[in-house]
N, C-alpha and C positions, 0 to 999 in steps of 0.2 A: 324822263330826263337822262341825258347821256352820262351825267355824273351827279353824285349826291352832294357835291361841294357847291353850295349856293353861290359863293363868290366867283367861282369859275364859270358857272352857267350864266350868271348875270353879265360878266365881262364878255363872254362869247356873244350873247344876245346884243350887247352894245355895239360890238364890232360888226355884226351882221347888219344892223340898222345903218351903219356908216357906209360899208362897202357894197351892200346889196347884191350878194351872189345869187346865182340861179339855184344853187344847191349847197348844202353843208354836209361835210363828211368828217366824222370823228375817227381818227386813225387808230386801229387796234394793233398795228405792227405785225400782223400775221402774214404768212406766206401767200395766201390767196389774194389778199389785198395788194401785196407787192407785185405779184404776177399780173394782176389786172391793170395796175398802173403802168407797168413796163409794156404790156401789150398795147395799151391805148397810146402811149408815147411812140411806139414803133409805127402804129398806124398813121399818126399825124406828123411823123418825121422828126419829132423832138429827139428820138434816139435811133441810132442805126445799129442793127445787130452785127456783131463782129464774127469772124470765122469760128464756127462751132468746133472745129477740129483742133485749132491752135489756142483759142480763147473761149472755151465754153462758158455760156451764161454771161457774156460780157458785151458791153455796149459803148458806142461813141456818141457823145453829145457835142454839138458845135454851138458855142454862145455867140451873141452878136459881136462883131469885130470891135465895137466900142465898149465892150463889157467883158474884160478879160483879166481884171486884177482888182485888188482892193483900191478904194478911192479915198485916200487919207484926207485929201483936201475937202471932201464932201461929208466927212464923218465928224459928228458933233457930240459933245458931252454937255448935257443941259442940267445945270445945277442952279440952286437959288442964287448963289453968289459966284461970281466969275472966278474969284481966288480959289474956290474949292476945285474947279476944273484945272486951273493952272495954265501957265504958258505952253505946256506940252500938249494941250488939247485945243481944238476949235470949240468955242463956247457960244451958247445961245440960252437966253432965259427960258425956263421950262414952258411957260405959257405961250411964248412965241414959237418954240419948237413944236409943241402940240398943234398949234393953229396951222403952222405951215404944213405939217405932215397930214393932218386930218383933211385939209383942203385937197391934198393929192389923193388921199384914200377915198374921198367922197365918190361913191358909186363905181369905184374902180374894178369891182369884181362882177359887174353885170356880164352875163353870158359865160361866166366861169364858175367852177366849183371852188368853194372855200374849204380848205383842209384844216382841221384842228389836230395838232400834233403834240400830245403829252410826251415829254421826254425826261430822262434822268441823266445828269452828268455825273458819271461815276457808277460803281457797282450799286445795284438797286438797294442792297441792304447795308451800305456803308454809311457810318455817321458823318463821313467827310463829304458825301455826295449832296448835290443840290439839284432841284428840279425846275423845269420850265414848261411853258406851253407856247408853241409857235403856231400862229395862224398864217396861212399862205395860200396863194392861188396857183402855186407851181407844183405839179406832180413830180418834177425833177428834184425839187427840194425835199419832197416827202421820201423818195427812195434813197436819197443821199443821207437824210437824217436817220433813216433806219439803220444805215451802216455806221454812222458816226456817233450815235447815241444809243442808250437803252430806251427804245421808243415804243409806245403803245400801251396796252392794258396794264402791264406791270408798273410802268411809270405813273399811270393815272392812279393806280391803287396807292402808290407811295405819296403822290400829291394829296390825295384825299386823307391819308393818315397824318401827313405833316400839316396840311392846311395852308401851305405856303408854296408859291411858285413865281418864277420870273415870267412876265408877260411880254410876248413878242408878236408884232404884226408885220407881215411882209407881203408886198405885192410886186410882181415884175413890172407892173404898170405898162408903159409904152416902150420901155428900154431906151428912153431918151436921156442922153447924158446931161441935158440941161434941166431935167426933172428927176434927178437922182440924189437922194440923201439917205444917210444912215444916222439916226438920232438915238442917243442913249440918255435915259433919265435914271441915273443910279439911285437917287433918293426915293424913287418910286419903283425900283426894280423893273423897269419897263424899257423895251427896245422897239423902235419903229424904223422900218427899212423899205424904201420905195425906189423902183426904177432900175434894179439890177437883178440878174439871175446868177451872178458869179458867187462861188462858194463862200468866200470870206465876207461878202455883203448880204448873202441870202440864207445861208445855213446859220441861223441865229444862235444855235447852241454853241457854235465854235468861238470865233474871236469876240463876238458881241457879248455873249453870256459868259463863257468860260474864262474870259480875261477882263474885258472892260467892266462888266457888271460885277463879276466875282471878285475882282481886285478890290472894289469898293466894299462889297460884303465882307471880304476877308479882313480888311482893316478893322471893321467894327466888331468882328467875331474872334479875332486873335489868330488868324492863319494867313497863308500866303497863296495867291493865285498867280502862277508864273508861266511865261512862254518858254518852257523847258521840256526837253526829252527826259525820259527816265530809263536807265538800263541797269542790268545787274552783271557784274563781272565775277565769274566763279573761277577760283584758282585751282591748281592741281590738288591742293589740300582739301578741297571741297567747301572752302569758305566763300561766301558770296557778299560782295560789297555793292551797294546800290548808289548810283551816281545820277544827279540831276544836272543838266547842262543847258544853258541859255545861249542860243545863237539866233541872229535875225533870220527872217524867212529866206529860204533858198541859200543858206550858208552851211548845209550839211547835217542838219539835225537827224533827218531820216536815215542818212548813210551811217551816222554814228550809232543811232539807236538799234540798227540791224547789223552791226559790224560782225564780220566773220574773221576770227583770229588768223594771223599769218600761219603758214604751214608748221613752222617750228613750235609755235604756241599750241596749235591744235594737237600736235604730237605729244606735247607735254601734259595735255589735259585741260587747257584753258577753255572756258565757254563764256559766251556773251548772251544774256537773256534780254528780250525786249519787253518793256512795260508800256512805253508810249513814245511818240516821236515829236510831240509838239507842245503839250500843255501838262502842267504839273500843279497839283494842289497839295500843300504841305501844312502840317499841324504838329505842334509839340505833343509827344506822347508822355505817358505816366513815367517812363524811364528817363526822361530828359533828352530824348533824341527827337529829330524831326522825322515824321512819317508822311509818305507821299502816296497819292493815287493819281492815275491818269483818268481825268474825267471823261475822256472820249472812248469810244468803242471801235474806232476805225482809223484809217490813215487817209489824209487828203494831201497826197505827196506831189512834189514837182517831178514830172516825167523826164524832161531833157537832162541828159547826162547820166541817167540811171542805166547801168549796164552790168554785164557779168563781172566786170572788173571793179566797178565802183560799189555795187550793191546787189550781189546775187540773191540775197534774201528778199529784197523788194521785188525782183523779177519773178521769183517763185511765188510770192504773195499775190501778184496781179495776174497770174496765169489763168485764173477763172473768176467768175462772179465779180467782175470789176466794172466800174463806170469810168471811162476815160473821157476827158474833156479837152477839146482843142488840140488833139494830136493829129498826125498825118495818118494816111492809110496806104498799105501796099496794094498791089493789083488784086490780091486774093483776100482783101479785107482784114488784114492784120494791123494792129496799131503800130505806128512808127514815130520815133522822135530822134532828134539829133543826139548822137552819142550812144545810141542803143547797141551798136556793134554786133548785130545779129546776122549780118550778111545779106539782109534784105534791102530793097530800095523803095523809096516812097513813090506812089503814083498820084495820090491826091493830097493836097495840103489841108491845113486846119480850117480853111475857109470853104472847103469843098470844091476847089478848083484844081485843074491839072497842075502837078508840081512843077515849078520852075525856080531853080535855085537862085536865079538872078532877080526874081521877083520878091520872094519871101521864104523863110525857113518852112520846112514841112510841118513842124509842130510849133505852136506859139511858145516863146521862151518860158511862159508861166503856165503851160499846159499841165494838166493834173490827172491823177488817178484817185478814185475813191474805192476803198476796199475794207472789208472787216479785218480787224487786227488779229482775229483768231486764225486767219489763213497764213500768218507769218510763221515760217519754220522755227524762228527763235522766240516765239511768243512765250512769255514767262508763265509758269503755273501760279506765280504770285500776283499776276496782273489783276485778278478779280478778288484779291484779298480785301475784305471790308475794312481792315485796320490799316491798309497800306503797307509800304515797305520802308525800312529805316534807311535814311540817307547818310552816307559816309562822307560824301564830297559834293560840293556845288561848283560847277565850272561855268565861267563866262568866256565868250569868245566871239570875235568878229572877223570880218574879211579885211585884213590889213596887208598890203603889199610890201610895206616897209616898217621899220622901227621896232615893231613888237616881236619879241622872241617866241619860240615854239611853246614854252610853258613856263609859268612861274606861280608861286604860292603866296597868298596873302599872309601877312604877319599875324593878324588876328581878325576877329569878326568885323571890327570897325574898318580896318584897312580893306577887308574883303568887300564890304558894302561900297566903299569908295571905288574899288576896282570895277565893280558892276555898274556903279553910277556913272563912271567916266568912260565906259566902254564905247569905242568907236568902230564903225564898220562902213564899208563901201556899199551903196545901195544896189539892189537887185531888181529883177523884173517882176517880183511878187507884188509890187505896188506900182501904180502909174507914176510917170515922171522919169527923170534922167537916171541912167544906170551908171554905177561906178563912182559916185560922188561920196566922199567920206563925210559922215555925219555922226554926231553923238547919238547912241541908241542905248540908253541905260537899261541894263538887265535884259536887252532885246525887247523892251516893253514900250519903246517910243510910240508906236501906233496903237498900243493896246491898254495902257494904264488908264483907268476910269476916273482918276482924280489927280490932284496936283503932285508932280514928281517930288517936290520938297517934302510933302507929307508922306509920300510913299517911301522915301529914304528914311524918314523918321520912324515909320512903321518897321522897316527892315532892322534899323538899329535897336528897336525895342526888344528884339529877340536875343540881344546880347547876354541876357541873364539866364537863358536856357542852358542847362548844365552840360549837355553833350552835343554841342553844335557841330555840324559838318565843317570840315576844312574847306576853304575857298581857294580856287585856282583860276588862272586865266590861260587860254590856249590860242594859238594862231596857226591854223593849218595852211594859211594862204600867203606866207612870206615869199617874196620873189627875189631872184638874183639880178645881177646887172643885165643878163640876157632876157629878162622878162619872164623866165620860167620859174615854176614853183620849186622851192628848195627842199621841201619835205614831201615824201611820196604820198602821205595821207591814207585814206580809206582804211583797210585792215591794219596797216602799220600804226594807226593811231592808238591801238591797244598798248603799244610800248609806252606811250605817255600815260595812259590810264594805269598801267602797272606801276609806274613811278609814283603816281598819286596814291595808290593803295599802300605802297610801301611806306610812304610818308605818313599816311593815316595810322598805319600799324606801328609807327615808330622804329622801323627797321633801318632807316638811312638818314643821314644828315643832308644838308644842302648848302649852296653857296649864297651867303647873305648879300643882298644888294639893296639900294634904296627903293627900288620898285617892288621887291619881293624876293623870295628864295628860288634860285634856279638850280637845275640838276647838276650834280658833280659829273664830270665827264664819264666816269666808269659806272654810274648808277642808273643810266638809261640804257636798256638793252638795244644795241644797234647791230646785232649779229645779222649779217646778210644784207645790210643797207650800206651802199657806197656813197658817202657824203663828201663833197668837195671841201676844201679849206674854207672857201667863201661861205658855204652852207653852214659849217660848224660855227664859224665866227658870228654869223647873223642869227642862227637859230638858238644859240646858247650863250650869247653875250648881250651887253647893253651898250647903247650909244649914249653916253652921259649928256652930251650937248643936246642931242635930239630929244632925250627925255626931259631935259630942263624946259625946252620949248613946249613939249607936250603937257607938262604939269602946269606951266603958266597958262596954257589954253584951257586946261581943266578948271583952273581957278576962275577964269573969266566965265566959263560955262556955268559953274555953280552960282556965281554972282547974279546970273540972269533970273534966278528964282527969288531974289531979294531976301527979306528978313525971315521968311519961312524956312529957308535952307538951314538944316541942323548945324549948329556950331561945331559939333564933333567931326563932321565931314570936312568942313573948311579947315579945321585945325589939322586934320590928317593930311590934307593936300598941302598945307603950309609946311608941315613937318618934313614930308618927302621932298618938296621943292628945296627946302633948306639943305637937306642931305645931299641932293644932287648938285647943289652949288658949291660944295666943299672941294 
């Protein structure tokens, strides 16, 4: 038997009888296995070897043109009662969901190898980690899961020790968008995905397990599974504060997680350490603080816009041993994407055709790179700490061109939960559908919460009794002026805002009290070397009372959409702030 855990063997046998593969391979996660898969995919054209001099050990994958992003409209949460999934999810009864998916899976792996991938989300020996097993017919998924999780024999040993795992079945099927569904069964800790090879739909350890299923697990077990980066900011004194920040996909999480301090800060001794760029699991520790791990082992980052100016650490990370998906190619087989700023020009676009700017961009707007986090120059020595890192501040932020200032601090935990619950952001290319539409995206979890948002907010509020909670802040790097240009330089200069947060956490400075929260005093945010116009100062550090009245009226309407399950404390907080704004 491949494993001594009978429940796992029985389930794998059950799937084999359903999908009927030609062969079954239990993945060990080793180098030989990985090399064999890469070589096979190079032979059949699934992967294209990149320039070995400029990008050693790296590959290009082109997905089907209809399979380039998450498909939120085809993603379901299947719970016994519809109210448990909530209006924030597409719901289907579990028996109907299983029947629909099993009909698609019937015989789907004939002529293919079925891969069994044991994986661990988080450090193998961490009490905060949780394990899963993904069954797939995609070798591309296997090599990506090896980078993104702790995968193979070590994970299998942990699963055998724990006796528990999340079950995931995936098949690329025919890549037919009309036969594509991603179903989650949180009450059964089960995921079924069919018809897509795109990362967010196919790498089941990522959004499916680490957020949708884990958020449901977390509520029952007293922790939080969040769509957040984790970074450490080390001051010249040698103190390190860890910050968790929730932004929607393609809104700068990776750039912030790998931030390089501005020159003056570097000279003074400031450092930024990367723990993770996308997902954060937090649990109260014995000392009353929240401790966090990054359940992932790699980065699945957005390529376009990544440059020496925006994210030099990301460029250094992907220099070797990286899988690029849907980027363009130069004439000498180097990866290329819009905004790279490397002096090269694209010759082939992401569809494999000769590049024509009038036809389409060289790289798809949601093109990606998959790479081990350990290759990041700013990778933190605490990233593998089994106990996690203590969180000093939680940051929420969306892409808002107007109204929302650069930064403000919540008054207390309840206000902070409302700040996260009311978060709005303009949509990006990370999901199918229109780009640039403002929508509510609570805690950046709209596509990822595995249960009713009203119950999720109640769960967040339940941490109010933890003795040393992080401070909660909101940021907006994307405020624009009348000319349509960004008012804040962003990127490395965002450290200036993080420094202000840390000084607030340490009790070193006061702030300007407003109905929406505490804003920086003019002299307390280090703006040395930044030339801000009067318009920028007014909009980045002020509030539009009338605009915020309308915003909080809209927030009230949004909260009402969840009916009587919405916690009264959040509605009372919204009413309190609206009343203050009306004075």
